[in-house]
C-alpha positions in Angstrom: 0.0 0.0 0.0 1.3 3.4 -0.9 1.8 5.9 1.9 3.1 9.4 2.6 4.5 11.2 5.6 2.2 13.7 7.1 2.8 16.5 9.7 0.1 18.5 11.2 1.6 21.5 13.0 0.2 24.6 14.7 2.2 27.6 15.8 2.2 26.2 19.4 2.9 22.5 18.8 3.0 19.5 16.5 -0.4 17.9 16.7 0.1 14.8 14.6 2.9 13.1 12.6 3.0 9.8 10.9 2.3 7.8 7.7 -1.0 8.2 6.0 -2.9 7.1 2.9 -5.2 10.1 2.5 -5.3 13.8 3.6 -8.3 16.0 3.0 -8.2 19.7 3.7 -10.4 22.8 3.1 -8.5 25.4 1.2 -9.4 28.8 -0.3 -9.7 27.0 -3.7 -12.0 24.3 -2.3 -11.6 21.0 -0.5 -8.6 19.0 -1.7 -7.8 15.3 -1.3 -4.2 14.2 -1.3 -3.1 10.6 -1.9 0.5 9.3 -2.1 2.2 10.4 -5.3 0.1 13.6 -5.6 1.6 16.4 -7.7 3.3 19.1 -5.6 1.0 21.8 -4.6 0.8 24.7 -2.1 -2.6 25.7 -0.7 -3.9 28.2 1.7 -6.2 26.8 4.5 -9.5 28.5 5.1 -10.3 30.2 8.4 -12.4 27.8 10.5 -11.7 24.8 8.2 -11.0 21.2 8.9 -8.3 18.7 8.0 -8.8 14.9 8.0 -6.0 12.3 7.9 -6.4 8.6 7.3 -3.4 6.8 8.8 -1.9 3.7 7.3 -3.6 1.6 10.0 -7.0 3.1 9.1 -7.2 5.5 12.0 -9.0 8.8 11.1 -7.5 11.9 12.6 -9.6 15.1 12.3 -8.7 18.6 13.4 -10.2 22.1 13.2 -7.7 24.5 11.7 -7.8 28.2 11.5 -5.7 29.6 8.7 -2.3 28.5 7.5 -0.9 26.5 4.6 -0.8 23.0 3.1 2.4 21.9 1.3 2.5 18.8 -0.8 5.4 16.9 -2.4 5.3 13.4 -3.9 6.0 11.8 -0.5 5.1 14.4 2.2 2.2 16.6 3.3 2.9 19.3 5.7 0.0 21.3 7.3 1.1 24.5 9.0 -1.9 26.0 10.8 -2.1 29.3 12.6 -4.1 27.4 15.3 -5.6 24.0 15.4 -7.7 21.7 17.7 -7.9 18.0 17.5 -11.6 16.9 17.2 -11.4 14.8 20.4 -10.2 17.8 22.4 -12.9 20.2 21.4 -15.4 21.4 24.0 -18.6 21.4 22.0 -20.6 23.3 24.6 -18.0 26.1 24.6 -18.0 26.3 20.8 -21.8 26.5 20.8 -21.7 29.2 23.5 -19.4 31.3 21.3 -21.9 31.0 18.4 -24.7 32.1 20.7 -22.8 35.1 22.1 -24.0 38.1 20.1 -20.8 40.0 21.1 -18.4 37.4 19.7 -16.1 38.7 17.0 -15.8 37.2 13.5 -12.6 35.4 14.2 -14.0 33.6 17.3 -17.1 32.7 15.4 -15.1 31.2 12.5 -13.0 29.2 15.0 -16.1 27.9 16.8 -17.7 26.9 13.5 -14.6 25.0 12.4 -14.4 23.2 15.8 -18.0 22.0 15.4 -17.4 20.9 11.8 -14.4 18.9 13.0 -16.4 17.2 15.7 -19.1 16.3 13.1 -16.5 14.8 10.7 -14.7 12.8 13.4 
């Protein structure tokens, strides 16, 4: 089975690293799916988007990402997010509270929407 090396990194920390068979990410050009041997590409991640990784053992890793870039070579995918939250670590009630708060700014709303999308995809 073909595989590629994937790194999911936020400004604060490395969130996931390993071998994968598929990466899906929301970019400013639309959702992109990356498989081993993909043509090199550089994409800008959307604000409040999600990234899904299918590891070689079939585990699905989902994260909410807020901005950043996706870099693809024939053997590696590097996701550099401004901020990111793993789906299993997201506090759904807190994200819903942000969306219900009429004083929340646009950035906080985008992050909360991305977090809820990631939980739904996990």
